[in-house]
N, C-alpha and C positions, 0 to 999 in steps of 0.2 A: 445771856449771852445777848447782844445788839443786836436788834434787828433792822436789815437792812432796807433803806426804803427803795420800792415799787418791785421786791422779791418776795415769795412764799416764805415763810416764816423760818420754816426747817427746812428752805431748799440747800443752804452749802452742807449741811449735817446730812441731810439725806442723799446728797450724792453722793459724800464720799463713801458711804456707809455701802450705798447700793454698789458702788465701784468696787469697792475690798469686797466685797460678797461675789460680784463675779468674779473677779479676776483669780479670788480663793477656788473658787468653784472650776474655772474653764482651766486654771490650770493643773488643778486634782482630776478631771473625769478627763482633759485631753492628754496627758503626758505618763501620769501613773495611775489612777485604776481605769482609764478606759471604758465603763460602762455603758456609755452612751454615744459612742464615737462609730459604732459600727458602718454608720451609711457611708461613712469619708472613703472605706474601699472601691464603693462604685461613682467618685466623684475623681477624674485625676488631682492630685496634690498641685499641677502646673495652675490648672484652673482654680481652686482654691485661692490659692497665692497671689494668682492678678487680682481677684475680686480684694483680695486684702490689702494687693498695696493701692490700689483706685480708689477705696471706705480711706484708707488711712493717709492718702494724700488730699484728697477731700476735704477731710476731719482736719485737717493739718492748718489748710488753707481757710476753713470758716474760724478752725480757733483764734487764728493767729490774725484774721482781718478781721474778725468780731472784738478782739482785745485792744486791736489798736482802735477801732472805732470809738468802741466805750470810753479809754483810757483819753484818748484828743477831745472826744465831747463830752467827758464826765457831768462837767457842768452847763450842759447844752439845754437851751429849753424850746426846743423843737425834737423832733420824731429824728431817731439818727439811720440816715437810709442811704450807707456807705460802707463798703467792705462786704462781708456777709451779708449783713443787714439788708444789702440792694436784692438780694435773691430769695432770702426764708427771714422770716421774724425772728429766729431764734436759733442764728449759727453757733454759738457755743452749745445749746442743748444739742443740734444737730450733729455739732462733730463728737460729744461725746458720746451719741445714740450711733453715730457711725462706725467709731472704735468698737463699740460692744460688737455691732452686726460684723465687719470684718474678722474680729477674731472670733464669733462663733461660727462665720463661714468657714473659715481656716482649717477648724478639726470639724467641722459638723458635730459637734457634743449637743446634743439634745436636750440636755438638762440646761447646758447655758444657752441655748436658747429659749427655754421657760424662764430663766432670769431676764433672757433680755425682753423677753415680751412684758413683761413687770417693769422693766427701767421704761420702757417706752411709753407703757401706760401713766408713771411715775411725773416724767418729764410733760408727758404730753401734761395732766392735770397741772404740774408748776406753771408751763404756758401760758394754760386756758384762766390761769390765776392771775397774773402777771397783765395780760391782755387786759381785762377788766379794769387794771389799775391804770393802765396805759391809757385807754380808752377816755377815762375819769378824767386823767390830768391831759391829754392832748385833744382830745373831741373829734371833731372834723379831719382835722389833720392825720388824728391816725387812722381814722376810719378809712380814709383815702390810700393809706398806705397801708392798712390790711388787704384792701380792695387790688393792691400792683401786686403783693408778692405771697405765696404758701405760708402757711406754719412751718411743716416741714421740706415743702415738696415744691420747685421754685415756680413761677406762673410763667414759661419758656415765653410765650406768644407777646406774656406781656412787656417781660425784658426785651426780647428784638424788637418789639414796637417803639420801644421808649430809648432805642438804642439807633434806631433810624432816623437819618438827619433830611426833617420834612419839606428843607430847602431844596431838594435834588430834582432838575426836573428829569421827565422821561422822554 
């Protein structure tokens, strides 16, 4: 297996294995076995579907804009700060996490939630690994970028502040 520079060595295979396991377990528990979905009777379906819809829309935006930025700036010699990278440092990973979260909330499968926690821990680990590589490669530029963006949760105050035109006179 050829290792990609800047990524954890088993990142791609780990992600693929985890998503397959998650989907098999989620589908099996949510639609066939229904062993750990008893909580769903306490939360209206429309609320769960709204949350699923919002997480899927956000995930699609992050993954699409993240891929576009990476493909466009693949040979870039600076930190990518456009698209989803403007808001979080790992938009592609966050998109995957949000898909699993949305599906888990849609059926409130407890076993899927346990798998979701494991998936989040995996992504957090590989994100930390890659951030160390990026820090070594880009130095102060990457450290400044880290101050402006969250790993998983956007730093809203910093986004708003950077979007305000400072030339406006009050």
